C-alpha positions in Angstrom: 103.4 47.4 213.4 101.8 50.7 214.3 100.8 51.5 217.9 97.1 51.2 218.7 95.9 54.7 219.4 93.0 56.7 220.6 92.0 59.7 218.6 91.4 63.1 220.3 89.9 66.1 218.6 89.0 69.4 220.2 88.6 72.6 218.3 91.5 72.8 215.9 93.7 70.4 217.9 93.7 66.8 217.0 96.1 64.0 217.9 96.4 60.3 218.3 97.6 59.0 221.7 99.0 55.5 222.2 96.4 53.4 224.0 98.7 51.4 226.2 101.0 54.3 227.4 100.7 56.1 230.7 100.5 59.9 230.8 101.3 62.7 233.3 99.2 65.8 233.9 102.3 67.7 232.8 102.1 66.3 229.2 104.6 63.5 229.3 104.0 59.9 228.2 105.6 56.9 229.8 105.9 53.5 228.1 107.6 50.2 229.2 110.3 49.0 226.8 109.4 45.6 225.5 111.7 42.8 226.7 113.4 45.1 229.3 112.0 44.4 232.7 111.3 47.7 234.6 112.7 50.0 231.8 110.5 52.8 230.7 110.9 55.5 228.1 109.5 59.0 228.6 108.6 61.6 226.0 106.5 64.7 225.4 102.9 64.2 224.3 101.8 65.7 220.9 100.1 68.5 222.8 103.4 69.4 224.5 105.3 69.3 221.2 102.9 71.6 219.6 103.2 74.1 222.5 107.1 73.9 222.4 107.7 73.9 218.7 110.7 72.3 217.0 113.5 71.3 219.3 117.1 71.8 218.6 118.9 70.5 221.6 118.6 68.5 224.9 120.7 68.2 228.0 120.5 65.8 230.9 121.6 66.4 234.5 121.6 62.9 236.0 124.2 60.3 235.0 123.3 56.6 234.3 122.3 55.0 237.6 121.5 58.2 239.5 118.3 58.1 241.5 115.4 60.2 240.1 111.9 61.0 241.4 108.7 62.6 240.2 108.9 66.4 240.0 112.7 66.5 239.9 114.3 68.8 237.2 116.4 66.3 235.2 117.3 68.3 232.1 116.3 70.9 229.6 115.3 71.1 225.9 115.9 74.1 223.7 113.7 74.9 220.7 113.2 77.7 218.2 110.4 79.1 220.3 111.8 78.6 223.8 113.9 76.6 226.3 112.2 74.5 228.8 113.1 72.4 231.9 112.4 68.7 231.7 110.8 67.1 234.8 111.0 63.5 235.8 107.6 61.7 235.9 109.2 58.4 237.1 110.7 57.0 240.3 113.8 54.9 240.0 117.2 55.3 238.4 118.1 57.3 235.3 119.3 55.2 232.4 120.0 57.7 229.6 118.8 60.6 227.5 117.8 59.6 224.0 121.2 59.6 222.1 119.4 60.1 218.8 118.3 63.6 219.9 121.9 64.9 219.4 121.6 63.9 215.7 118.0 65.1 215.1 116.1 66.8 218.0 113.3 67.6 215.6 112.2 63.9 215.8 110.6 64.8 219.2 107.9 66.6 217.2 107.8 64.5 214.1 107.7 61.1 215.9 107.1 61.8 219.6 105.8 58.3 220.6 108.5 56.1 219.2 111.9 57.5 218.0 111.4 60.9 219.7 111.5 59.8 223.3 113.4 62.0 225.7 114.9 59.8 228.5 114.7 56.3 230.0 114.4 55.2 233.6 114.5 51.9 235.3 111.6 52.1 237.8 107.9 52.9 237.7 105.7 55.8 236.7 104.7 58.5 239.2 101.7 57.6 241.4 99.4 60.2 239.7 99.9 58.8 236.2 96.8 58.6 233.9 95.7 56.1 231.3 94.9 57.4 227.8 91.3 58.2 228.6 92.2 60.1 231.8 94.8 62.1 229.9 92.3 62.9 227.1 89.8 64.2 229.7 92.5 66.2 231.4 93.6 67.7 228.0 90.1 68.5 227.0 89.6 70.5 230.3 92.9 72.4 229.6 92.0 73.3 226.1 88.5 74.4 227.2 90.0 76.6 229.9 92.4 78.1 227.4 89.4 78.9 225.1 87.6 80.6 228.0 90.6 82.7 228.8 90.9 83.8 225.1 94.1 82.0 224.1 93.7 81.8 220.3 90.7 80.6 218.4 88.9 78.2 220.7 92.1 77.9 222.8 93.8 75.1 220.9 97.2 75.1 219.3 97.0 74.7 215.6 97.2 71.3 214.0 
């Protein structure tokens, strides 16, 4: 069954964001794993994946059970465009990085909200997390600011 989503369109960027997920201002999503009390998966939003491009590898610093906290650098991803640190947006204990990413890291871009999750944590989202409407308002302000600063046509990454 497909996830219920909220559609967002601004300039040339459009995306659908899962309605029940939580979001960070740093473009990660957080979703509880059904039937697993306190277990959450975290991934990049569609906006983040468009900015990063296709991923080719991921690496995680914490081991299963290690404590993690919001803002902590917990790993990195490497893409064709660039490498980037991955920051924790949860407080709790690290469970694992998505093992499927070793087989096909491109799934982070092609299916970011289900198969393409990055890591999982037993705990809770950062205090500053947003619901889907708060994230869309935040994203709209970012894209508007990019447009005003002259980053591409109307500031948005291409669809």
